[in-house]
DOPAKOL-285269 format. One record per residue (C-alpha): residue in three letters; x, y, z. Coordinates in steps of 0.25 Angstrom, whole numbers, plus 5000, padded with zeros to 4 digits. Layout:
N
ALAXYZ ...
***
This chain:
460
MET500050005000 LEU500550144997 GLY499950205010 VAL498950295003 GLY497650305011 LEU496450265001 TYR495050315003 VAL493850225001 VAL493050304992 PRO491650314997 ALA490350304989 ASP489850434983 SER488450484984 ALA487550464972 GLU487550614970 LYS489050624970 VAL489150504960 GLY488150584951 THR489050704952 TYR490250624948 GLU489550564936 LYS489150704931 LEU490650744932 HIS490950614924 ARG489950644913 GLN490450784912 TYR491850744911 ILE491650634900 ALA490850734892 ASP492050824891 ASN493050704891 PRO492450584883 LEU492750444886 TYR493550364877 PRO492550284868 ASP493050144870 ALA492250054880 ASN493249944880 VAL494350044884 GLN493450114894 ALA493149974901 TYR494649944901 ILE494950074908 ASN493850054918 LYS494249904921 VAL495749954925 GLY495150064933 GLN494249974941 ARG495349884944 MET496050004951 ALA494750054957 ALA494549914963 VAL495849914971 SER495650054976 LYS495050074990 SER493850134984 ARG493050014981 GLY491650024978 PHE491850164972 GLU491550164957 TYR492650204948 LYS492450234933 PHE493550244923 PHE493550314910 LEU494450334898 ILE494350474892 ASP494550504877 SER495650604880 PHE497150604875 ASP497550684888 VAL498450594897 ASN497550594909 ALA496650524919 PHE495950564932 ALA494950524942 ALA493650604945 PRO492750594957 GLY491750474957 GLY492750374952 TYR492850424938 ILE494250404932 TYR494550464918 PHE495750414910 ASN496150484897 ARG496450404884 GLY497750484883 LEU498250424896 PHE497750284893 ILE498650284880 GLN499850324888 LEU499850204897 LYS500450074893 THR499849964903 GLU498549934911 ALA499349954924 GLN499650094920 LEU498150124917 ALA497850064930 ALA498850154937 VAL498250284931 LEU496850234935 GLY497250194949 HIS497850334951 GLU496450394947 VAL495750294956 GLY496650344967 HIS496150484966 ILE494750434968 ALA495150334979 GLY495950444986 ARG494750544985 HIS495650644978 HIS494550724972 GLU494050744987 ARG495350764994 GLY496050854984 LYS495750974975 ALA495950974960 LYS497251034957 ARG496651154950 GLY495351154957 GLY494851224969 GLY494051114976 THR493850964977 PHE492850874970 LEU492250844984 THR491950994986 ILE491451014972 LEU490550884971 THR489950924985 ALA489551054979 LEU488950984967 MET488150894975 THR487551004984 GLY487251084972 SER488251194974 GLY489251154964 ASP489451154949 ALA489651024942 MET490551094932 GLN491451134944 ALA491650984947 ALA491850954933 ASP492951054932 LEU493650994944 LEU493550864937 SER494350914925 GLN495350984934 VAL495650854941 SER495750784927 THR496750894922 TYR497550924935 GLY497450804944 HIS497450804959 GLN498350864969 ARG499750794969 GLU499550714982 LEU498250654977 GLU498950614964 MET500050554972 GLU499050474980 ALA498250424968 ASP499550374962 GLU499750294975 TYR498350234974 GLY498650204960 LEU499850124964 GLU499050044974 TYR497950014965 LEU498849964954 SER499449864964 LYS498149814969 ALA497549804956 GLY498749714951 TYR499349814942 ASP500849854942 PRO500949974951 ALA502150024943 ALA501150064932 MET500950194940 VAL502350234938 GLU502250194924 VAL501150284922 ILE501950394928 GLU503050364917 ILE502050364906 LEU501450504911 ARG502850554912 SER503150514898 ASN501850574893 ARG502050704900 ARG503450714894 PHE502950684880 VAL501750784881 GLY502650894887 GLU503650884876 ILE502650884865 ALA501951004872 SER503151074874 ALA503551054859 GLU502151114855 GLY502151224865 LYS500951164873 THR500651134888 PRO500650984891 GLY499650914899 THR499850794908 TYR499150684916 HIS498850744930 GLY498950614938 VAL499950514941 TYR501150584935 ALA500850724931 THR500450774945 HIS501750724952 PRO502850684942 ARG503950644952 ASP503050554960 ASP503350424952 GLN504450384961 ARG503450394973 LEU502550294964 ARG503750204962 ARG503950194977 GLY502450174978 VAL502550054968 GLY503649994977 ASN502850014990 LEU501649934985 PRO501349794992 GLY502349684988 ASP501249594984 SER500649674973 THR500449594961 ILE500349634947 THR499249554940 LEU498749654929 GLY499849674918 ASP499149634905 ASP499049764896 GLY498349704884 GLU497049764888 PHE497649894890 ARG498249894877 GLU496949854871 ALA496349974877 VAL497350074872 ASP497450014858 GLY496650094848 MET496450214858 LEU496350354852 TYR497650424852 GLY497750574853 GLY496950694857 GLY495750664848 THR494450594853 MET493650474849 PRO492550504839 GLU491550454849 ASN491950574858 ALA491850674847 PRO491050794851 LYS489750814844 LEU489850964840 PRO488751044833 PRO489151074818 GLU489251224821 THR490351204832 TYR491651284829 ILE492851184830 ASP494251234831 LYS495051104828 THR496451174830 ASN496151234844 ARG495251114848 PHE493951174852 SER492551184847 ILE491451284851 LEU489951304847 PHE489551454845 PRO488151494844 LYS487551474829 ASP487351624827 TRP488751664831 THR489851704821 THR491251634823 GLU492551694819 VAL493751594819 GLY494851694824 PRO495651674832 PRO495051684841 LEU493751614838 ARG492651704840 SER491151684839 THR490151804840 SER488651804842 LYS487651854832 ASN487451984839 GLU488952004842 LYS488752024856 GLU489451904861 TRP490651824856 LEU491551714860 GLU493051694857 VAL493951574858 GLN495451584858 VAL496451464859 SER497851474864 THR498951384871 ARG499051364886 ASN500251444892 GLY500451354904 SER499251394912 LYS498651284920 THR497251324920 PRO496351404911 ALA496151504923 GLU497651524924 TYR497751544908 ILE496751654909 GLN497551724921 SER498851714913 ASN498451744899 MET497351844902 PRO497851924914 LYS496952044911 VAL495651954910 ILE494851954924 LEU493851844925 PHE492651834935 GLY491751714937 THR492851624933 LYS492751474934 ASP493551354929 VAL492751274919 ARG492751144911 LEU492251144897 SER492251014888 GLY493350964896 LEU494251094896 LEU494551164908 GLY494351314908 HIS494151444915 MET493151554912 GLY492551684918 ALA491951814914 VAL492951924910 ASN492952044920 THR492752164910 THR492752294918 GLU492552384906 GLU491252454904 ASN490352394893 ALA491352284892 LYS490952154885 SER490652034893 GLU491751924892 ARG491951784897 LEU493251704896 ALA493551554896 VAL494851474895 PHE494951324892 PHE496151234891 ASN496251124881 GLY497551054882 ASN498551164877 ARG497451254872 VAL496751374879 TYR495351414874 GLN495051554878 ILE493551584876 ASN493051724877 TYR491551764877 TYR491151904875 ASN489751974876 SER489652124872 SER488652144884 SER488952164898 SER489352044906 SER488251954910 PRO488051814917 ARG487351774904 HIS488651784897 ASP489251674906 ASP488151584901 GLN488351624886 PHE489851604887 GLN489651464894 ALA488751424883 LEU489751454873 LEU490851384881 GLU490051254882 THR490151234867 PHE491751244868 ARG492451114866 PRO493851054864 TYR493850994851 ARG494450854849 GLU494750804835 VAL493950684832 SER494150594820 SER492950554812 SER493650414809 PRO494050334822 GLN494950254813 LYS495850384811 LEU496050414826 PRO497450384831 ARG497450264840 VAL498450194849 ARG498850054845 TYR499749954852 VAL500849884844 LYS502049794849 ALA503349864847 LYS504349794838 GLN505849784838 GLY506449914834 MET505149994835 THR505250144839 PHE504250254842 ARG504850334831 ALA504650234820 LEU503250204825 ASP502950354824 ARG503450354810 ALA502550234806 LEU501350294813 ASN501550434808 MET500950494821 GLY501350634818 SER501950734828 TYR502650674840 GLY502250534836 GLU503450464842 GLN503350534855 GLN501850504856 LEU502150354854 ARG503250354864 ALA502250424874 ILE501150334873 ASN502150214875 GLY502850264886 TYR504150294878 TYR504250444878 PRO505250504876 PHE506150384873 GLY506150234871 GLU505650134861 PRO504650024861 LYS505149884865 PRO504849764856 GLY503549694860 GLU503049814868 TRP501649864865 ILE501650004861 LYS500650104857 ILE500650174843 VAL499650274837 GLN498950254824 
***
């Protein structure tokens, strides 16, 4: 045992369970599930093995694979655990999959949503959910906090505790506990790959919040933890055939499966370059710009969308403060829109007869969307509603192929004598950074070549 005090998770009230379910439905509405029932069942099977050996028996866990190429996984209140396609592809074994799921189960078993604050939020889930159930809270506030946990993770000490739970669960379930350390190595390799490519392109890299990103030097502590596990721990689960079967054929890259393509009205404005869409009222006139500008028929109100690159700001609120120092906002709030975190408010205009103005900023990866709403009349609460109605049509745009056969897929092959990643890249014609991508998804970034007989992933 690692000496971590585990909590027995109590049964939740029906009212609280209903709130968790609402948050789940809202999250997957913005972040669709990967549309493969067999892969979903496999993720759930491995997750349930980890849940069964935690000290939260009788508490129902639910595991979901999200159709996102971001390297991430996180746990939400109520036993909901989300695992992104991008992280799944990075792993090499079922034990590594179990390690990440065990880490996330540890967050729930340790009641981390109740014990700690979201790293960039102001309150705990316990506080906000209590307000929700008493009628004094806003469901969007809890959903925003859910997005913050998925992006930033928990406090450092809680992430460390979840790692230790994960080690114990791996051992009890029959997996090799060393898989937790292997995951750290994979995430370190991925972080280096993403960072170097982002640096070459002048972008800001993103990383997984959990096992490695929150405490990058704690792998030695975990190695000691593996050594401190009971000597009678037995490894009984080591066949990775089912894992390879689940990964083989999986969509590779930042697109989305055709089943998850958004159903947009035909008059929707789509900017494929800047990856967004928005639906303006039918009688408005739109000018492409930049900035994109659409004006009402009576020319009394208009909306502008500007796109720029993040400058290192960690939150949309910080971006506004550093890039628009003369802008004073009131009635500000953090918001979540179609899976994007943002910050919005009314611009404080002190000039006499000044037009009414609203501002919102959203982050989408390295992109910043600045959306300004103007009304020529004096400021009114009605303008907040009009701005909100326009914002609700704004969506991040994801490229979707009309032919599923043309989507890039992960495939497994056995390495032959003399095979190199550079030669594979040339044969596959993967485009920019092809060799580096192959190295990254096989755990060989930045150096090394596949060993003869080894199962490796390619993209075609």
